[in-house]
N, C-alpha and C positions, 0 to 999 in steps of 0.2 A: 504494500500500500504506500503510495507516494504522494504526499501533500494533499490528501483527500480533504475536500472542503464542500460543505453544503450550507447554502444560505436560503432563507425564506424571507423574501423582501429584504429588509435591512437587518434582520436577525441572523447572526452567524451561529448555526447549530453545531457544526463541526469545523474546526479551524486548522487546516494544514496538518492533519494527522498522518504520520509516517511510521510504519513498523514492518518488520519482516518476521514471518512465521515459518519455521522449518518443517519439512515433511515429518509426519507422525506426531507433531506437537499438538497439544490441546491448549487453547487459551481462552480467557474470559475478560470481558470489560467489567470493571467495578467502578461505581461512582454514584453520586447522589442523583435524585430525580432531576431530569432536565439537562444532564451533563452531555448528552449527545450519543450515548451508547447505542440505543436502538437505531438511530439515524445512521451511525457509522456502519453497523452490521448490515442494515438494509442496503447501503451503498456497496459494501463488500460482496454481497450476494447477488447484486444486480436487480434487487427489488425496487431500488430508488436510484435515479440518475444523480450523479454528483454534479456540483456546480463547477468544480475544478478538481484536477487530480484523477487518478485511476488506480485500480488494483490489478495486479497480474498474478496469475496462477499458472505455474509451469510455462511462463513466457507468453501466456494468452491474456488479453485484456478482457476484464469483466464487462466493459462497456461494449466492445465490438464482437466478442465471442462468448456471450453469456452462457449459451447451452453447453458448450464444451467445458467451460469452467465449472459449471454446476455438477458435471459428472465426477468431479474430483474434490467436492467439498460437502460437508454436512453442517447442519445448524440445529442446535438443541435450544429451543427457546424456553423461557421460564415456565410457561404453562404446560400442564400435563396433556400430552396429545396422544396418549395411548387409548385404544379402544378396548373396553372391558371384555368383549366377546372374542378377541383374538389372542392367541398365544404369542409368546416372544418370537418363536419361529415364524409365525404368520405375519407378525409386524415386520420382521426383517425382510421377508420375501416381498411384502407389499411395498415397502420403501425402495427396495432394490428395483422392483418393476417400474416405479415412478421415475427412477433415475436411469432407466433403460439399461440396467446391468444384465448381461447374458446369464441365462439360467445355470449353466455349468460353472460360471464364476461365483454365482451366489451360493450354490451348494458347497463349493470348495471353501469359500470364506466362512460360511456358517459352521 
């Protein structure tokens, strides 16, 4: 992520945030309400267009190659998004199908 910035009118929600996350790392944003955590994550995942800056994942821009980037990332939001009627295995298969992961890869990874 390089100088990621998001403004809403004259309000600066995220101001030139830069960071690097290595493969297999898990990270979290911590901060008070209104600090820009959700806005930054939404830009990093391509859910929200940045005002300035960009995120790259394996050399691909989240802005111009969103679908390819999303195949290599996961996002666990604060809310519980599990379905009571599904097992853990069923959840993993469902999310994998949404991310267009091939069945043989899913089985091997699970």
